[in-house]
ROLUM-218947 format. One record per atom (N, C-alpha, C): x, z, y; chain; residue number from 1. Coordinates in steps of 0.05 Angstrom, whole numbers. Layout:
       c1       c3       c2   chaine   num
        X        Z        Y        A   NUM
...
This chain:
       c1       c3       c2   chaine   num
     1947     2225      989        A     1
     1975     2218      995        A     1
     1988     2231     1007        A     1
     2015     2244     1005        A     2
     2024     2266     1015        A     2
     2048     2247     1032        A     2
     2052     2259     1053        A     3
     2070     2249     1070        A     3
     2097     2268     1065        A     3
     2123     2259     1076        A     4
     2145     2270     1065        A     4
     2143     2306     1078        A     4
     2129     2305     1092        A     5
     2125     2335     1110        A     5
     2107     2347     1099        A     5
     2093     2341     1074        A     6
     2074     2348     1059        A     6
     2038     2353     1071        A     6
     2035     2335     1092        A     7
     2013     2334     1110        A     7
     2002     2308     1098        A     7
     1967     2313     1092        A     8
     1959     2287     1082        A     8
     1953     2262     1108        A     8
     1952     2240     1086        A     9
     1948     2215     1113        A     9
     1927     2220     1129        A     9
     1897     2233     1117        A    10
     1875     2243     1137        A    10
     1885     2257     1154        A    10
     1900     2279     1146        A    11
     1902     2296     1177        A    11
     1920     2288     1194        A    11
     1940     2266     1187        A    12
     1951     2258     1212        A    12
     1936     2230     1224        A    12
     1923     2220     1212        A    13
     1899     2207     1227        A    13
     1880     2220     1252        A    13
     1876     2243     1239        A    14
     1857     2263     1258        A    14
     1873     2272     1285        A    14
     1897     2284     1278        A    15
     1918     2290     1292        A    15
     1922     2267     1323        A    15
     1931     2242     1310        A    16
     1932     2223     1322        A    16
     1909     2213     1343        A    16
     1885     2213     1331        A    17
     1856     2210     1343        A    17
     1851     2228     1370        A    17
     1855     2254     1356        A    18
     1855     2271     1378        A    18
     1865     2270     1404        A    18
     1898     2264     1398        A    19
     1918     2258     1415        A    19
     1905     2239     1439        A    19
     1898     2214     1422        A    20
     1892     2188     1439        A    20
     1867     2199     1457        A    20
     1841     2214     1449        A    21
     1827     2222     1465        A    21
     1839     2240     1488        A    21
     1846     2257     1485        A    22
     1862     2272     1497        A    22
     1878     2262     1519        A    22
     1884     2238     1513        A    23
     1910     2224     1541        A    23
     1884     2212     1553        A    23
     1866     2198     1541        A    24
     1849     2177     1554        A    24
     1833     2198     1578        A    24
     1826     2223     1568        A    25
     1814     2245     1584        A    25
     1832     2257     1608        A    25
     1858     2252     1598        A    26
     1879     2267     1622        A    26
     1876     2247     1643        A    26
     1885     2219     1630        A    27
     1888     2195     1647        A    27
     1866     2191     1667        A    27
     1841     2191     1660        A    28
     1810     2188     1677        A    28
     1816     2203     1692        A    28
     1834     2236     1694        A    29
     1832     2254     1716        A    29
     1850     2248     1736        A    29
     1869     2233     1731        A    30
     1891     2233     1751        A    30
     1895     2200     1756        A    30
     1879     2183     1750        A    31
     1876     2149     1750        A    31
     1868     2153     1786        A    31
     1877     2129     1799        A    32
     1878     2117     1822        A    32
     1842     2122     1827        A    32
     1841     2124     1858        A    33
     1811     2132     1859        A    33
     1797     2104     1861        A    33
     1778     2105     1861        A    34
     1764     2082     1856        A    34
     1742     2081     1886        A    34
     1725     2064     1881        A    35
     1705     2066     1905        A    35
     1685     2092     1907        A    35
     1690     2094     1939        A    36
     1681     2128     1943        A    36
     1649     2131     1944        A    36
     1642     2151     1926        A    37
     1617     2166     1922        A    37
     1603     2168     1949        A    37
     1583     2172     1950        A    38
     1576     2185     1974        A    38
     1589     2220     1978        A    38
     1588     2229     1996        A    39
     1593     2257     2001        A    39
     1580     2278     1985        A    39
     1595     2302     1982        A    40
     1580     2315     1969        A    40
     1552     2323     1981        A    40
     1532     2336     1966        A    41
     1505     2349     1976        A    41
     1516     2374     1997        A    41
     1500     2381     2020        A    42
     1504     2395     2035        A    42
     1504     2426     2018        A    42
     1527     2443     2019        A    43
     1526     2467     1996        A    43
     1504     2483     2014        A    43
     1499     2504     1990        A    44
     1484     2520     2010        A    44
     1493     2546     2023        A    44
     1482     2552     2049        A    45
     1494     2571     2063        A    45
     1495     2593     2054        A    45
     1511     2619     2059        A    46
     1523     2640     2056        A    46
     1504     2656     2074        A    46
     1494     2678     2061        A    47
     1484     2693     2085        A    47
     1499     2712     2093        A    47
     1525     2711     2087        A    48
     1552     2736     2110        A    48
     1564     2713     2128        A    48
     1544     2712     2139        A    49
     1558     2693     2166        A    49
     1554     2712     2196        A    49
     1573     2709     2211        A    50
     1576     2719     2237        A    50
     1560     2706     2248        A    50
     1545     2725     2269        A    51
     1516     2720     2288        A    51
     1530     2733     2318        A    51
     1521     2721     2335        A    52
     1521     2726     2361        A    52
     1494     2749     2361        A    52
     1500     2753     2389        A    53
     1471     2776     2392        A    53
     1451     2761     2400        A    53
     1447     2739     2400        A    54
     1425     2724     2403        A    54
     1407     2718     2374        A    54
     1430     2719     2352        A    55
     1414     2716     2329        A    55
     1434     2690     2318        A    55
     1441     2669     2336        A    56
     1455     2645     2329        A    56
     1478     2644     2312        A    56
     1488     2633     2294        A    57
     1514     2639     2283        A    57
     1540     2633     2301        A    57
     1553     2650     2300        A    58
     1583     2646     2311        A    58
     1599     2634     2302        A    58
     1606     2603     2310        A    59
     1623     2587     2303        A    59
     1651     2595     2313        A    59
     1659     2625     2332        A    60
     1679     2619     2341        A    60
     1701     2632     2322        A    60
     1727     2621     2335        A    61
     1746     2621     2305        A    61
     1766     2599     2317        A    61
     1790     2591     2297        A    62
     1809     2577     2297        A    62
     1811     2561     2274        A    62
     1800     2528     2269        A    63
     1790     2523     2245        A    63
     1803     2496     2241        A    63
     1806     2485     2217        A    64
     1819     2457     2215        A    64
     1817     2438     2187        A    64
     1810     2411     2192        A    65
     1798     2397     2164        A    65
     1825     2400     2151        A    65
     1814     2394     2122        A    66
     1836     2401     2106        A    66
     1830     2374     2081        A    66
     1833     2347     2095        A    67
     1834     2323     2085        A    67
     1849     2295     2099        A    67
     1845     2280     2082        A    68
     1860     2252     2098        A    68
     1840     2232     2110        A    68
     1827     2243     2125        A    69
     1803     2223     2141        A    69
     1816     2215     2163        A    69
     1839     2225     2170        A    70
     1848     2216     2200        A    70
     1872     2192     2186        A    70
     1871     2191     2162        A    71
     1898     2171     2155        A    71
     1877     2149     2149        A    71
     1848     2153     2136        A    72
     1833     2131     2132        A    72
     1806     2147     2126        A    72
     1782     2136     2131        A    73
     1756     2150     2126        A    73
     1750     2145     2098        A    73
     1754     2127     2089        A    74
     1740     2117     2063        A    74
     1763     2121     2041        A    74
     1760     2122     2016        A    75
     1777     2132     1994        A    75
     1799     2116     1996        A    75
     1819     2121     1991        A    76
     1848     2101     1994        A    76
     1870     2116     1976        A    76
     1884     2094     1959        A    77
     1905     2102     1943        A    77
     1942     2103     1966        A    77
     1953     2119     1954        A    78
     1974     2126     1963        A    78
     1997     2096     1975        A    78
     1999     2094     2005        A    79
     2021     2068     2004        A    79
     2034     2076     2018        A    79
     2064     2058     2021        A    80
     2076     2059     2042        A    80
     2063     2058     2074        A    80
     2083     2065     2093        A    81
     2070     2056     2115        A    81
     2060     2034     2123        A    81
     2047     2026     2140        A    82
     2036     2001     2143        A    82
     2042     1986     2160        A    82
     2069     1985     2163        A    83
     2080     1958     2180        A    83
     2101     1950     2159        A    83
     2089     1929     2145        A    84
     2114     1911     2125        A    84
     2118     1892     2134        A    84
     2142     1884     2114        A    85
     2154     1855     2117        A    85
     2166     1845     2097        A    85
     2163     1823     2093        A    86
     2164     1808     2065        A    86
     2192     1816     2055        A    86
     2191     1818     2027        A    87
     2210     1834     2002        A    87
     2231     1803     1992        A    87
     2238     1813     1971        A    88
     2253     1795     1955        A    88
     2234     1774     1946        A    88
     2206     1774     1945        A    89
     2189     1755     1929        A    89
     2167     1757     1947        A    89
     2155     1729     1950        A    90
     2134     1732     1974        A    90
     2108     1741     1967        A    90
     2104     1758     1944        A    91
     2077     1778     1939        A    91
     2085     1804     1948        A    91
     2111     1803     1944        A    92
     2119     1833     1954        A    92
     2127     1847     1980        A    92
     2123     1864     1992        A    93
     2130     1874     2011        A    93
     2144     1900     2011        A    93
     2158     1904     2036        A    94
     2171     1932     2044        A    94
     2168     1942     2071        A    94
     2169     1972     2080        A    95
     2163     1977     2102        A    95
     2189     1965     2122        A    95
     2180     1960     2143        A    96
     2197     1945     2165        A    96
     2204     1967     2182        A    96
     2231     1953     2193        A    97
     2244     1979     2209        A    97
     2225     1973     2244        A    97
     2217     2006     2247        A    98
     2236     2024     2252        A    98
     2229     2042     2227        A    98
     2206     2039     2214        A    99
     2190     2054     2193        A    99
     2209     2061     2165        A    99
     2222     2038     2157        A   100
     2241     2037     2135        A   100
     2258     2062     2132        A   100
     2266     2068     2157        A   101
     2285     2097     2153        A   101
     2268     2120     2142        A   101
     2244     2120     2141        A   102
     2225     2146     2141        A   102
     2219     2152     2110        A   102
     2217     2130     2102        A   103
     2219     2135     2067        A   103
     2192     2141     2063        A   103
     2200     2165     2044        A   104
     2172     2178     2036        A   104
     2158     2198     2059        A   104
     2170     2204     2071        A   105
     2160     2216     2096        A   105
     2134     2194     2110        A   105
     2138     2166     2113        A   106
     2126     2154     2131        A   106
     2105     2142     2112        A   106
     2104     2156     2086        A   107
     2078     2148     2072        A   107
     2051     2159     2081        A   107
     2027     2145     2065        A   108
     2004     2151     2075        A   108
     1995     2170     2044        A   108
     1990     2192     2050        A   109
     1972     2203     2020        A   109
     1950     2192     2012        A   109
     1943     2192     1987        A   110
     1914     2185     1973        A   110
     1891     2204     1990        A   110
     1872     2200     1982        A   111
     1852     2213     1996        A   111
     1823     2203     1981        A   111
     1803     2223     1978        A   112
     1777     2217     1974        A   112
     1761     2214     2005        A   112
     1751     2188     2003        A   113
     1732     2184     2030        A   113
     1706     2208     2035        A   113
     1705     2204     2058        A   114
     1684     2225     2071        A   114
     1660     2210     2078        A   114
     1652     2190     2077        A   115
     1634     2165     2091        A   115
     1619     2170     2068        A   115
     1596     2171     2076        A   116
     1568     2168     2056        A   116
     1565     2144     2051        A   116
     1568     2138     2021        A   117
     1564     2109     2010        A   117
     1586     2094     2007        A   117
     1613     2110     2018        A   118
     1640     2095     2015        A   118
     1648     2071     2034        A   118
     1626     2063     2039        A   119
     1633     2031     2060        A   119
     1625     2043     2094        A   119
     1640     2030     2105        A   120
     1632     2025     2140        A   120
     1622     2003     2147        A   120
     1597     2005     2153        A   121
     1586     1979     2147        A   121
     1591     1958     2177        A   121
     1612     1940     2173        A   122
     1619     1932     2198        A   122
     1601     1910     2195        A   122
     1598     1896     2224        A   123
     1590     1874     2226        A   123
     1610     1848     2223        A   123
     1608     1822     2211        A   124
     1628     1802     2200        A   124
     1649     1807     2223        A   124
     1646     1793     2248        A   125
     1667     1792     2268        A   125
     1685     1816     2273        A   125
     1670     1848     2270        A   126
     1683     1872     2282        A   126
     1703     1877     2247        A   126
     1689     1865     2227        A   127
     1708     1871     2203        A   127
     1732     1861     2209        A   127
     1738     1829     2217        A   128
     1758     1812     2219        A   128
     1781     1832     2242        A   128
     1768     1844     2261        A   129
     1780     1859     2279        A   129
     1796     1883     2274        A   129
     1771     1897     2251        A   130
     1787     1919     2244        A   130
     1809     1914     2219        A   130
     1807     1893     2204        A   131
     1838     1891     2190        A   131
     1857     1877     2203        A   131
     1848     1873     2222        A   132
     1875     1863     2250        A   132
     1884     1887     2263        A   132
     1870     1911     2264        A   133
     1881     1940     2275        A   133
     1899     1940     2251        A   133
     1885     1944     2227        A   134
     1899     1959     2199        A   134
     1929     1948     2197        A   134
     1937     1924     2203        A   135
     1957     1903     2200        A   135
     1975     1915     2232        A   135
     1962     1921     2250        A   136
     1978     1924     2273        A   136
     1973     1957     2276        A   136
     1980     1973     2263        A   137
     1964     1999     2267        A   137
     1986     2010     2289        A   137
     2018     2007     2291        A   138
     2034     2016     2298        A   138
     2039     2013     2330        A   138
     2029     1986     2335        A   139
     2024     1979     2359        A   139
     1996     1990     2371        A   139
     1979     1995     2360        A   140
     1950     2004     2376        A   140
     1936     2023     2375        A   140
     1942     2039     2354        A   141
     1929     2066     2348        A   141
     1934     2085     2370        A   141
     1923     2094     2389        A   142
     1912     2113     2408        A   142
     1928     2140     2400        A   142
     1935     2146     2377        A   143
     1942     2175     2368        A   143
     1974     2171     2371        A   143
     1978     2150     2361        A   144
     2013     2150     2367        A   144
     2026     2144     2399        A   144
     2007     2144     2413        A   145
     2015     2145     2444        A   145
     2005     2170     2455        A   145
     1999     2186     2447        A   146
     1986     2214     2451        A   146
     1959     2210     2465        A   146
     1941     2195     2461        A   147
     1917     2193     2484        A   147
     1898     2209     2473        A   147
     1883     2221     2481        A   148
     1858     2244     2468        A   148
     1845     2224     2447        A   148
     1837     2240     2424        A   149
     1829     2219     2401        A   149
     1797     2219     2406        A   149
     1791     2228     2423        A   150
     1755     2228     2423        A   150
     1735     2242     2399        A   150
     1711     2235     2396        A   151
     1700     2246     2375        A   151
     1683     2223     2357        A   151
     1688     2232     2335        A   152
     1688     2252     2321        A   152
     1717     2256     2315        A   152
     1736     2232     2318        A   153
     1768     2237     2306        A   153
     1778     2272     2310        A   153
     1776     2274     2334        A   154
     1792     2300     2341        A   154
     1784     2329     2320        A   154
     1755     2321     2306        A   155
     1756     2346     2291        A   155
     1765     2349     2263        A   155
     1777     2323     2248        A   156
     1785     2321     2231        A   156
     1820     2316     2235        A   156
     1833     2312     2260        A   157
     1858     2309     2252        A   157
     1875     2334     2240        A   157
     1903     2325     2229        A   158
     1913     2348     2215        A   158
     1929     2371     2234        A   158
     1910     2383     2254        A   159
     1915     2401     2278        A   159
     1900     2422     2278        A   159
     1901     2444     2286        A   160
     1876     2458     2285        A   160
     1858     2463     2317        A   160
     1840     2472     2317        A   161
     1829     2469     2341        A   161
     1814     2505     2346        A   161
     1803     2504     2365        A   162
     1794     2531     2367        A   162
     1764     2529     2379        A   162
     1743     2543     2373        A   163
     1720     2541     2383        A   163
     1714     2567     2401        A   163
     1699     2568     2427        A   164
     1701     2587     2439        A   164
     1664     2589     2450        A   164
     1652     2607     2436        A   165
     1621     2596     2434        A   165
     1612     2621     2459        A   165
     1595     2608     2467        A   166
     1588     2624     2493        A   166
     1546     2620     2489        A   166
     1537     2631     2500        A   167
     1503     2626     2504        A   167
     1495     2600     2511        A   167
     1514     2591     2534        A   168
     1503     2566     2545        A   168
     1524     2544     2547        A   168
     1545     2553     2536        A   169
     1568     2532     2533        A   169
     1586     2540     2506        A   169
     1591     2521     2492        A   170
     1610     2522     2471        A   170
     1634     2501     2472        A   170
     1661     2512     2476        A   171
     1683     2498     2484        A   171
     1695     2500     2462        A   171
     1710     2474     2457        A   172
     1728     2466     2438        A   172
     1755     2462     2450        A   172
     1775     2469     2441        A   173
     1805     2467     2448        A   173
     1819     2457     2429        A   173
     1832     2434     2432        A   174
     1853     2420     2405        A   174
     1880     2429     2414        A   174
     1893     2425     2386        A   175
     1927     2430     2387        A   175
     1932     2401     2401        A   175
     1927     2377     2388        A   176
     1940     2353     2393        A   176
     1928     2345     2426        A   176
     1951     2340     2435        A   177
     1949     2329     2458        A   177
     1936     2348     2486        A   177
     1928     2370     2477        A   178
     1920     2394     2497        A   178
     1886     2382     2492        A   178
     1873     2366     2482        A   179
     1849     2351     2485        A   179
     1827     2375     2490        A   179
     1811     2376     2495        A   180
     1785     2398     2501        A   180
     1759     2381     2511        A   180
     1733     2395     2497        A   181
     1706     2383     2504        A   181
     1692     2414     2503        A   181
     1669     2402     2522        A   182
     1650     2432     2525        A   182
     1624     2420     2512        A   182
     1605     2435     2501        A   183
     1580     2433     2488        A   183
     1569     2440     2502        A   183
     1549     2432     2517        A   184
     1530     2436     2539        A   184
     1504     2447     2519        A   184
     1493     2474     2519        A   185
     1472     2482     2513        A   185
     1447     2484     2531        A   185
     1452     2477     2556        A   186
     1434     2483     2582        A   186
     1431     2460     2592        A   186
     1408     2460     2616        A   187
     1410     2433     2623        A   187
     1431     2429     2638        A   187
     1439     2404     2637        A   188
     1463     2385     2658        A   188
     1454     2353     2664        A   188
     1465     2355     2683        A   189
     1457     2319     2692        A   189
     1475     2308     2673        A   189
     1468     2283     2680        A   190
     1478     2262     2657        A   190
     1507     2255     2669        A   190
     1524     2248     2645        A   191
     1552     2240     2656        A   191
     1546     2212     2668        A   191
     1562     2224     2695        A   192
     1568     2190     2710        A   192
     1593     2172     2702        A   192
     1609     2182     2685        A   193
     1625     2156     2673        A   193
     1632     2163     2652        A   193
     1650     2144     2639        A   194
     1665     2146     2608        A   194
     1682     2168     2609        A   194
     1680     2176     2587        A   195
     1713     2195     2581        A   195
     1724     2194     2555        A   195
     1753     2201     2550        A   196
     1765     2197     2524        A   196
     1746     2223     2506        A   196
     1741     2246     2515        A   197
     1728     2261     2496        A   197
     1696     2256     2497        A   197
     1683     2236     2515        A   198
     1659     2240     2519        A   198
     1645     2255     2535        A   198
     1614     2262     2527        A   199
     1595     2278     2537        A   199
     1581     2285     2522        A   199
     1577     2324     2517        A   200
     1568     2322     2487        A   200
     1546     2349     2496        A   200
     1525     2348     2488        A   201
     1498     2359     2494        A   201
     1488     2372     2466        A   201
     1484     2398     2467        A   202
     1474     2412     2446        A   202
     1446     2419     2438        A   202
     1439     2433     2420        A   203
     1415     2447     2416        A   203
     1412     2454     2381        A   203
     1395     2478     2378        A   204
     1396     2495     2351        A   204
     1368     2476     2343        A   204
     1377     2480     2315        A   205
     1349     2466     2297        A   205
     1352     2489     2277        A   205
     1344     2510     2280        A   206
     1347     2526     2261        A   206
     1375     2547     2267        A   206
     1392     2546     2247        A   207
     1415     2559     2244        A   207
     1440     2531     2251        A   207
     1424     2503     2251        A   208
     1445     2484     2251        A   208
     1454     2481     2280        A   208
     1474     2474     2289        A   209
     1485     2463     2314        A   209
     1485     2432     2320        A   209
     1465     2420     2334        A   210
     1461     2388     2334        A   210
     1472     2382     2355        A   210
     1491     2366     2360        A   211
     1504     2354     2377        A   211
     1505     2326     2388        A   211
     1496     2318     2411        A   212
     1490     2290     2423        A   212
     1515     2285     2438        A   212
     1530     2268     2428        A   213
     1549     2254     2443        A   213
     1553     2225     2456        A   213
     1553     2229     2476        A   214
     1550     2200     2488        A   214
     1573     2193     2509        A   214
     1577     2173     2515        A   215
     1593     2168     2544        A   215
     1624     2166     2535        A   215
     1635     2158     2508        A   216
     1656     2153     2505        A   216
     1671     2130     2517        A   216
     1697     2125     2517        A   217
     1705     2106     2524        A   217
     1717     2087     2500        A   217
     1718     2071     2494        A   218
     1716     2051     2475        A   218
     1747     2045     2465        A   218
     1765     2062     2477        A   219
     1797     2066     2468        A   219
     1804     2077     2447        A   219
     1783     2095     2443        A   220
     1796     2113     2413        A   220
     1785     2102     2392        A   220
     1799     2112     2363        A   221
     1793     2099     2345        A   221
     1782     2125     2323        A   221
     1775     2117     2302        A   222
     1764     2133     2281        A   222
     1784     2141     2266        A   222
     1813     2133     2257        A   223
     1831     2133     2239        A   223
     1859     2123     2250        A   223
     1875     2120     2222        A   224
     1898     2112     2227        A   224
     1894     2079     2210        A   224
     1877     2077     2204        A   225
     1863     2046     2186        A   225
     1858     2025     2203        A   225
     1856     2034     2233        A   226
     1844     2017     2243        A   226
     1816     2014     2248        A   226
     1796     2028     2235        A   227
     1768     2032     2245        A   227
     1760     2046     2273        A   227
     1747     2027     2286        A   228
     1740     2027     2317        A   228
     1715     2025     2318        A   228
     1708     2021     2352        A   229
     1682     2020     2354        A   229
     1677     2011     2388        A   229
     1667     2010     2402        A   230
     1659     1994     2422        A   230
     1646     2018     2444        A   230
     1642     2011     2472        A   231
     1630     2038     2492        A   231
     1601     2042     2482        A   231
     1587     2025     2468        A   232
     1565     2032     2460        A   232
     1561     2059     2435        A   232
     1586     2073     2433        A   233
     1582     2093     2409        A   233
     1560     2112     2417        A   233
     1544     2130     2401        A   234
     1528     2148     2400        A   234
     1540     2157     2365        A   234
     1550     2189     2379        A   235
     1556     2207     2348        A   235
     1532     2229     2360        A   235
     1521     2237     2331        A   236
     1499     2263     2329        A   236
     1516     2275     2307        A   236
     1530     2298     2322        A   237
     1540     2317     2299        A   237
     1521     2340     2285        A   237
     1530     2348     2265        A   238
     1518     2376     2263        A   238
     1534     2391     2245        A   238
     1535     2419     2252        A   239
     1544     2435     2246        A   239
     1535     2462     2233        A   239
     1541     2466     2203        A   240
     1527     2490     2201        A   240
     1539     2512     2178        A   240
     1544     2539     2186        A   241
     1561     2561     2177        A   241
     1555     2551     2140        A   241
     1575     2545     2130        A   242
     1569     2544     2097        A   242
     1580     2580     2089        A   242
     1595     2595     2098        A   243
     1607     2617     2096        A   243
     1615     2629     2125        A   243
     1623     2653     2124        A   244
     1649     2665     2146        A   244
     1664     2646     2156        A   244
     1677     2633     2136        A   245
     1705     2622     2134        A   245
     1703     2593     2134        A   245
     1675     2571     2134        A   246
     1678     2549     2129        A   246
     1649     2536     2137        A   246
     1653     2512     2156        A   247
     1631     2503     2168        A   247
     1629     2475     2156        A   247
     1601     2470     2151        A   248
     1598     2438     2136        A   248
     1590     2422     2165        A   248
     1608     2398     2164        A   249
     1615     2385     2189        A   249
     1593     2354     2182        A   249
     1581     2344     2197        A   250
     1565     2320     2199        A   250
     1565     2302     2223        A   250
     1577     2277     2216        A   251
     1569     2260     2241        A   251
     1562     2237     2239        A   251
     1541     2229     2250        A   252
     1527     2204     2245        A   252
     1533     2189     2260        A   252
     1544     2157     2258        A   253
     1557     2141     2278        A   253
     1539     2123     2283        A   253
     1529     2113     2306        A   254
     1515     2089     2315        A   254
     1529     2075     2338        A   254
     1531     2047     2332        A   255
     1543     2020     2351        A   255
     1533     2000     2343        A   255
     1521     1991     2356        A   256
     1498     1964     2353        A   256
     1514     1944     2354        A   256
     1544     1942     2374        A   257
     1558     1922     2377        A   257
     1579     1918     2358        A   257
     1584     1944     2339        A   258
     1603     1942     2319        A   258
     1592     1940     2294        A   258
     1570     1957     2280        A   259
     1560     1964     2257        A   259
     1536     1950     2258        A   259
     1521     1942     2226        A   260
     1500     1931     2225        A   260
     1479     1949     2222        A   260
     1487     1981     2221        A   261
     1468     2006     2219        A   261
     1484     2028     2223        A   261
     1467     2051     2229        A   262
     1477     2073     2229        A   262
     1495     2081     2209        A   262
     1521     2102     2204        A   263
     1525     2112     2180        A   263
     1539     2141     2186        A   263
     1545     2152     2167        A   264
     1550     2182     2169        A   264
     1579     2184     2152        A   264
     1594     2208     2160        A   265
     1606     2219     2150        A   265
     1605     2247     2148        A   265
     1612     2265     2123        A   266
     1609     2295     2124        A   266
     1633     2307     2110        A   266
     1643     2331     2113        A   267
     1670     2348     2102        A   267
     1663     2375     2117        A   267
     1677     2391     2098        A   268
     1681     2420     2111        A   268
     1699     2425     2127        A   268
     1698     2443     2146        A   269
     1729     2455     2161        A   269
     1726     2483     2154        A   269
     1745     2488     2152        A   270
     1761     2512     2146        A   270
     1773     2539     2164        A   270
     1762     2554     2167        A   271
     1777     2580     2184        A   271
     1807     2582     2177        A   271
     1826     2584     2197        A   272
     1848     2590     2190        A   272
     1850     2621     2193        A   272
     1866     2629     2166        A   273
     1860     2661     2164        A   273
     1885     2679     2170        A   273
     1910     2669     2170        A   274
     1929     2682     2184        A   274
     1922     2703     2199        A   274
     1936     2724     2196        A   275
     1931     2745     2226        A   275
     1939     2739     2251        A   275
     1965     2714     2246        A   276
     1970     2708     2277        A   276
     1966     2681     2285        A   276
     1942     2672     2272        A   277
     1930     2649     2278        A   277
     1926     2640     2308        A   277
     1936     2613     2314        A   278
     1932     2608     2342        A   278
     1939     2582     2352        A   278
     1936     2575     2369        A   279
     1936     2535     2383        A   279
     1963     2545     2396        A   279
     1984     2529     2387        A   280
     2012     2526     2394        A   280
     2015     2495     2414        A   280
     2025     2501     2437        A   281
     2028     2487     2457        A   281
     2037     2459     2444        A   281
     2026     2431     2433        A   282
     2035     2410     2436        A   282
     2031     2391     2461        A   282
     2052     2390     2471        A   283
     2056     2366     2496        A   283
     2065     2342     2488        A   283
     2054     2328     2470        A   284
     2060     2301     2462        A   284
     2062     2275     2475        A   284
     2056     2283     2504        A   285
     2057     2258     2522        A   285
     2094     2254     2529        A   285
     2103     2282     2525        A   286
     2131     2285     2531        A   286
     2141     2262     2506        A   286
     2137     2264     2482        A   287
     2147     2250     2463        A   287
     2137     2219     2460        A   287
     2131     2212     2478        A   288
     2122     2184     2478        A   288
     2135     2164     2504        A   288
     2144     2186     2525        A   289
     2149     2170     2544        A   289
     2165     2147     2541        A   289
     2191     2150     2529        A   290
     2199     2129     2525        A   290
     2196     2101     2505        A   290
     2176     2109     2484        A   291
     2163     2094     2476        A   291
     2144     2074     2492        A   291
     2131     2086     2512        A   292
     2107     2068     2528        A   292
     2126     2058     2550        A   292
     2140     2073     2561        A   293
     2158     2066     2586        A   293
     2193     2055     2584        A   293
     2196     2059     2562        A   294
     2233     2058     2552        A   294
     2238     2030     2564        A   294
     2214     2006     2567        A   295
     2224     1980     2564        A   295
     2230     1971     2590        A   295
     2225     1988     2613        A   296
     2230     1991     2643        A   296
     2252     1996     2659        A   296
     2269     2010     2634        A   297
     2296     2011     2646        A   297
     2314     1987     2636        A   297
     2336     1988     2658        A   298
     2359     1973     2665        A   298
     2367     1964     2633        A   298
     2373     1997     2626        A   299
     2394     1996     2596        A   299
     2376     2010     2584        A   299
     2361     1999     2561        A   300
     2346     2019     2544        A   300
     2360     2039     2531        A   300
     2348     2064     2526        A   301
     2365     2083     2512        A   301
     2366     2081     2481        A   301
     2345     2073     2470        A   302
     2343     2065     2441        A   302
     2342     2036     2433        A   302
     2372     2029     2425        A   303
     2368     2006     2415        A   303
     2378     1999     2382        A   303
     2399     2020     2375        A   304
     2396     2021     2347        A   304
     2400     2051     2339        A   304
     2391     2052     2314        A   305
     2397     2077     2299        A   305
     2408     2072     2271        A   305
     2431     2090     2270        A   306
     2452     2078     2244        A   306
     2445     2104     2227        A   306
     2443     2108     2202        A   307
     2438     2128     2183        A   307
     2471     2127     2164        A   307
     2467     2143     2143        A   308
     2493     2139     2121        A   308
     2492     2117     2110        A   308
     2464     2098     2106        A   309
     2466     2078     2087        A   309
     2455     2052     2103        A   309
     2448     2057     2127        A   310
     2441     2036     2137        A   310
     2430     2030     2165        A   310
     2429     2015     2178        A   311
     2428     2007     2207        A   311
     2400     1999     2215        A   311
     2388     2010     2232        A   312
     2363     1997     2245        A   312
     2366     1991     2271        A   312
     2366     1965     2279        A   313
     2358     1951     2301        A   313
     2323     1951     2314        A   313
     2325     1959     2338        A   314
     2303     1959     2351        A   314
     2301     1939     2372        A   314
     2289     1924     2374        A   315
     2284     1899     2398        A   315
     2251     1909     2411        A   315
     2261     1906     2438        A   316
     2227     1915     2451        A   316
     2218     1890     2463        A   316
     2192     1895     2467        A   317
     2184     1867     2482        A   317
     2158     1876     2502        A   317
     2165     1865     2531        A   318
     2154     1877     2552        A   318
     2115     1867     2543        A   318
     2105     1886     2545        A   319
     2076     1885     2544        A   319
     2068     1870     2564        A   319
     2046     1856     2563        A   320
     2035     1826     2579        A   320
     2027     1854     2607        A   320
     2023     1843     2624        A   321
     2019     1854     2651        A   321
     1988     1872     2647        A   321
     1971     1860     2634        A   322
     1943     1875     2633        A   322
     1949     1896     2609        A   322
     1960     1889     2590        A   323
     1977     1918     2577        A   323
     1987     1942     2583        A   323
     2009     1931     2608        A   324
     2022     1955     2617        A   324
     2002     1971     2643        A   324
     1982     1953     2653        A   325
     1968     1966     2669        A   325
     1950     1984     2656        A   325
     1943     1980     2630        A   326
     1920     1997     2618        A   326
     1945     2027     2609        A   326
     1966     2020     2613        A   327
     1982     2049     2600        A   327
     1983     2063     2628        A   327
C-alpha cells in the first residue's frame, strides 16, 4: 500500500516508532530528578598538582562550589520561594508577600543532591523540626541574618573563598559575612568555648588533608531547606586535589542528638581562574540592620512596597524577649 506521497505504510510505521523512541530517550534526560543516588566515587587524582616545599599538596587559591547544596543538600526540583500562602484553591499555593514581588528571582533552582545515599538520617522528632524549619525558612535561616555559616555550609555557599596555606596553619577566608577559619596542623590547646565557625584541627593522610571540626554553635544550618544540628555536631572533612584546579571535598556529619547515624556529603570545589580573581568586600550585616532591628523604630522605615502592578504591605511583629536577646 502506498500513501499519497509515495511512502509505504511500513516505512511510515518505522519512522513513527523511531520518533517515539527518540522522544522517550530525550524525555528521560530532562525529566524531573528522582531520589538522589550516592555521590559519584572519588575521581582519580591527577599527577599535575601544585605542591609546597615540604611535598604536600598546595591548596592555596580562590575556590568556589558549583552546585545547589546551599539551597538543599538532597536532590530537589525547582520550586517557588518557600514562603507560601493559600491560592485560589485549597490545594494550591502562591508565594506570600514580600516574596511575591520577586517572581522567578526568588525561586529555588533544581539540583542533584550531594548526600551519600540521598537521605539525611534524622531521628523522628528531629525530622519534624526540620520540616518546621522548612516552612519557616524566611524567619529562621541564619544566612538571611548574615550570621557566619559554620562548617560545612561555608564550603558550598554560592560565594568564593580563599585558602592561604602555610606549614603549620591553613587559613580560609570567605567572602560571605567576612567569615574566617583556621585549620591547625600543629599542636594547639582545645578550644575553650563554642564558635560559629568551630575549631578545626588538621592532619595529613598521604596527600589527603583530614580536618576534625568541633565546638560549633548550634545556631547554624546546613542549607536553606531547614537542615540543622545541635551543639553536639562533629564534622570530619577530607580535602584531596583532583587536579591543579579542582578539590574533591567530603564531610562526614555526626550528631547523636539529631541523627540516627553518621552521614556524608561529597562534591568538587573549583578554582576561580580569572586573572583578576579576588574576594570582594561583602559586609552583609549592613543589609540586615533594618530587618533585625527595624521594629524598634517609632516610625518603621519599611511599611509598604508599591510596584507597577501591585502593592505589598509588610506587617512587623515584635520578637519575644528571648529571641530579641539572641539577636
